[in-house]
C-alpha positions in Angstrom: 0.0 0.0 0.0 3.0 2.2 -0.5 3.3 3.2 3.2 -0.2 4.7 3.4 -2.6 4.0 6.2 -5.2 1.3 5.6 -8.8 2.0 4.7 -11.7 -0.3 5.9 -12.5 -1.0 2.2 -9.0 -2.3 1.4 -8.8 -5.8 -0.1 -7.5 -8.4 2.4 -4.4 -10.3 1.4 -6.2 -13.6 0.9 -8.9 -11.9 -1.3 -6.2 -10.2 -3.4 -4.3 -13.5 -3.9 -7.6 -15.0 -5.1 -8.3 -12.4 -7.8 -4.6 -11.5 -8.6 -4.3 -14.1 -11.4 -7.3 -12.7 -13.1 -5.9 -9.1 -13.0 -2.4 -10.3 -13.9 -3.8 -12.2 -17.0 -5.7 -9.1 -18.0 -2.6 -7.0 -17.8 -0.8 -9.5 -19.9 -3.4 -9.2 -22.6 -3.4 -5.4 -22.5 0.2 -4.2 -22.4 0.9 -0.5 -22.1 1.3 1.4 -25.4 4.5 2.8 -24.1 5.8 -0.6 -23.1 6.2 0.1 -19.4 4.4 -1.8 -16.7 2.4 1.1 -15.4 2.9 3.5 -12.6 0.4 2.1 -10.2 0.1 -1.2 -8.4 -3.0 -3.1 -9.6 -3.9 -3.9 -6.0 -4.1 -0.2 -5.3 -6.3 0.3 -8.3 -8.7 -2.3 -7.0 -8.5 -0.8 -3.5 -9.5 2.6 -5.0 -12.4 1.1 -6.8 -13.6 -0.6 -3.6 -13.2 2.7 -1.7 -15.4 4.5 -4.2 -18.0 1.7 -4.2 -18.1 1.6 -0.4 -18.2 5.3 0.3 -20.1 6.5 -2.8 -17.8 9.4 -3.3 -17.3 11.1 -6.6 -14.3 9.8 -8.5 -12.6 13.1 -8.3 -12.9 13.0 -4.5 -10.8 9.8 -4.1 -8.1 10.4 -1.4 -4.8 11.6 -2.5 -2.9 8.6 -1.2 -4.8 6.4 -3.7 -4.0 6.3 -7.4 -5.4 9.3 -9.4 -9.1 9.1 -10.2 -8.4 9.2 -13.9 -6.3 6.0 -13.7 -8.7 4.3 -11.4 -11.8 5.1 -13.6 -9.9 3.9 -16.6 -9.5 0.4 -15.2 -13.0 0.4 -13.7 -14.5 1.2 -17.1 -12.4 -1.3 -18.9 -13.2 -4.1 -16.5 -16.9 -3.2 -16.5 -17.1 -3.2 -20.3 -15.1 -6.3 -21.1 -16.6 -8.5 -18.4 -13.6 -8.7 -16.1 -15.7 -7.6 -13.2 -18.2 -10.3 -13.9 -15.3 -12.9 -14.1 -14.1 -11.8 -10.6 -17.7 -11.8 -9.2 -18.3 -15.3 -10.5 -15.0 -16.6 -9.1 -15.9 -15.2 -5.6 -19.4 -16.7 -5.8 -18.0 -20.1 -6.8 -15.5 -20.1 -4.0 -18.2 -19.1 -1.5 -20.6 -21.8 -2.7 -17.9 -24.5 -2.5 -17.0 -23.4 1.0 -20.7 -24.0 1.9 -20.5 -27.6 0.5 -22.4 -26.7 -2.7 -21.7 -27.1 -6.4 -20.0 -24.2 -8.1 -23.1 -23.5 -10.2 -26.6 -23.1 -8.7 -29.7 -25.2 -9.8 -32.2 -22.9 -8.1 -32.7 -19.1 -7.8 -34.8 -16.6 -5.9 -36.1 -13.5 -7.7 -37.5 -10.3 -6.1 -38.0 -6.6 -6.8 -37.9 -3.5 -4.7 -38.8 0.1 -5.4 -36.3 2.7 -4.1 -36.5 6.5 -4.2 -34.3 8.1 -6.8 -32.2 11.2 -6.3 -33.9 14.5 -7.0 -31.3 15.0 -9.7 -32.1 11.7 -11.5 -33.2 12.1 -15.1 -37.0 12.0 -15.3 -36.9 9.4 -18.1 -35.2 6.9 -15.8 -37.8 7.2 -13.0 -41.5 6.5 -12.5 -44.3 5.8 -10.0 -44.8 2.3 -8.6 -48.6 2.3 -8.7 -48.9 -0.6 -6.2 -46.7 1.0 -3.6 -47.4 4.6 -4.5 -43.7 5.2 -4.4 -41.8 7.2 -7.0 -38.3 6.4 -8.1 -36.6 3.3 -9.6 -37.2 -0.4 -9.3 -34.5 -3.0 -9.0 -34.9 -6.6 -9.7 -32.4 -9.2 -8.6 -31.9 -12.9 -8.8 -29.8 -14.8 -6.2 -28.9 -18.3 -5.4 -30.4 -19.9 -2.2 -27.4 -18.5 -0.3 -28.3 -15.0 -1.3 -25.4 -14.6 -3.7 -26.1 -12.4 -6.7 -26.7 -13.8 -10.1 -28.5 -11.1 -12.0 -29.7 -7.5 -11.5 -31.6 -4.9 -13.5 -32.6 -1.4 -12.6 -35.6 0.2 -14.3 -38.1 3.0 -13.7 -40.5 2.2 -10.8 -43.5 2.1 -13.1 -42.2 -1.0 -15.0 -44.3 -4.0 -14.1 -42.7 -6.9 -12.2 -43.6 -9.2 -15.1 -41.2 -7.3 -17.4 -38.5 -7.4 -14.8 -39.1 -11.1 -14.1 -38.8 -12.1 -17.8 -35.6 -10.0 -18.1 -34.1 -11.6 -15.1 -35.0 -15.1 -16.3 -33.3 -14.3 -19.6 -30.1 -13.3 -17.8 -30.1 -16.3 -15.5 -30.7 -18.7 -18.4 -27.9 -17.1 -20.5 -25.2 -17.1 -17.8 -26.3 -19.9 -15.5 -27.6 -22.8 -17.6 -27.6 -25.1 -14.7 -30.6 -23.3 -13.1 -33.9 -25.2 -13.5 -35.9 -23.8 -10.6 -37.0 -20.2 -9.6 -39.0 -19.0 -6.6 -40.8 -15.7 -6.8 -43.4 -13.9 -4.8 -47.0 -13.0 -5.9 -45.9 -9.8 -7.6 -44.8 -12.0 -10.6 -47.7 -13.3 -12.6 -48.5 -16.0 -15.1 -46.4 -14.4 -17.8 -43.2 -15.0 -15.8 -44.1 -18.6 -15.1 -44.8 -19.3 -18.8 -41.6 -17.5 -19.9 -39.6 -19.6 -17.4 -41.1 -22.8 -18.8 -39.9 -21.8 -22.3 -36.4 -21.4 -20.9 -36.6 -24.7 -19.1 -36.9 -23.1 -15.6 -39.8 -24.1 -13.3 -41.0 -20.9 -11.8 -42.9 -21.3 -8.5 -44.9 -18.5 -6.9 -44.5 -18.7 -3.0 -46.0 -16.4 -0.3 -42.7 -15.1 1.1 -39.2 -15.1 -0.4 -36.3 -16.0 1.9 -32.8 -17.2 1.2 -31.2 -19.9 3.4 -29.5 -17.0 5.3 -33.0 -15.9 6.3 -32.9 -12.6 4.4 -34.9 -11.3 1.5 -32.6 -10.8 -1.5 -33.7 -7.2 -2.0 -32.0 -6.3 1.3 -28.7 -6.0 -0.5 -29.2 -2.5 -1.8 -25.6 -2.1 -2.8 -26.0 -4.8 -5.5 -27.8 -2.4 -7.8 -25.2 0.4 -7.4 -23.0 1.2 -10.3 -20.5 4.1 -10.0 -21.2 6.9 -12.5 -18.7 8.5 -14.8 -16.4 11.1 -13.3 
């Protein structure tokens, strides 16, 4: 960490060792145009991204003892756009599932939605009114495995019906997790979602209350729908 003091969001040594091969391989495929190795340690780049994600600060407000925001955002955007962040996410999920005595890939998922108020500065075209809950803002839909580990997420205007969210989530699950054959949803999802799941080979069952094995509703993980904005 170059002699700086630690931040609570810093990546632990064991976590860095787990994802380091992914980052190192990425660097090998994307050599610097100038031929040098780069001025900043990749672990510090990751630490800066985690700091921004945890605190929600603007990129330009990253602490001075972390790499410059321009370099940090460069890697964040690259990894977001080429799927490296998804590769790391999947790796961590697989390890967690195996540590709990489960197969790497899930066979069942839980889907849920939640309406959240949007910032007063949010573009009007991206927000709406949830007619059922009389709540303005955005609606997030997520799909998790039974341990509560994230598989898919979408964020839409709050006036989008749960059926549209459910079908989109099922499409994402089927595309990236072909081992899934079962999905549990609450009564907010209607027949259209059940029928769409059947076409994808996923048995969708409507149940009174959604809980993961950890005892929590998947929508409690508000941070899952967060995506840092451009600087």
